C-alpha positions in Angstrom: 25.3 86.2 46.1 22.2 84.9 47.9 22.4 81.6 49.8 19.8 78.9 49.7 18.5 78.0 53.2 19.3 74.4 54.0 16.1 73.9 56.0 12.8 75.5 57.0 13.3 74.7 60.7 16.1 74.7 63.2 17.6 71.1 63.0 19.2 71.5 66.5 15.9 72.5 68.1 14.1 69.6 66.3 16.7 67.1 67.7 15.9 68.4 71.2 12.1 68.6 70.5 12.4 72.3 71.4 10.7 75.4 70.0 12.1 78.6 68.7 11.0 82.2 68.5 12.5 83.2 65.1 14.7 81.5 62.5 17.9 82.9 61.1 19.9 81.8 58.0 23.7 82.0 57.8 24.5 84.2 54.8 27.8 82.3 54.4 26.6 78.7 54.2 22.8 78.6 54.4 22.6 76.9 57.8 19.2 77.6 59.5 19.1 78.0 63.2 17.0 79.6 65.9 17.5 83.3 67.0 19.1 84.8 70.1 15.7 85.3 71.6 15.0 81.6 71.4 15.9 79.4 74.4 18.8 77.6 72.8 20.3 80.3 70.6 21.6 77.9 67.9 22.3 80.7 65.5 24.8 82.2 67.9 26.3 78.8 68.5 26.8 78.3 64.7 28.6 81.6 64.6 30.9 80.6 67.5 31.6 77.3 65.9 32.2 78.5 62.3 33.1 82.2 62.4 30.3 82.9 59.9 29.3 86.3 61.3 26.2 87.5 59.3 22.7 86.0 59.4 19.5 87.0 57.9 15.9 86.6 58.9 14.2 83.5 57.4 10.9 85.3 56.7 9.5 85.9 53.3 10.4 89.5 52.1 12.6 90.3 55.1 15.8 92.2 54.4 16.9 92.2 58.1 20.5 91.1 58.7 22.7 90.8 61.8 26.4 90.8 62.3 27.6 88.9 65.3 31.1 90.5 65.1 29.8 94.1 65.3 26.7 93.2 67.3 24.4 95.2 65.1 22.1 95.2 62.2 23.7 95.5 58.8 
């Protein structure tokens, strides 16, 4: 079942007035956060806080997904 992204930006980066490289969406809850190649890695922080292991790219048409548990694309 697809999730609905909660935002179009990384709220944590916005609060810091920071920029991000790419955005990821948690496929468990829809939380949007910056990617691991962004300075603050809020997507990884979300995984560590929630144990929600799989994220997708927040880019139109993308099917890319990443599993933090297995550290690989799925």
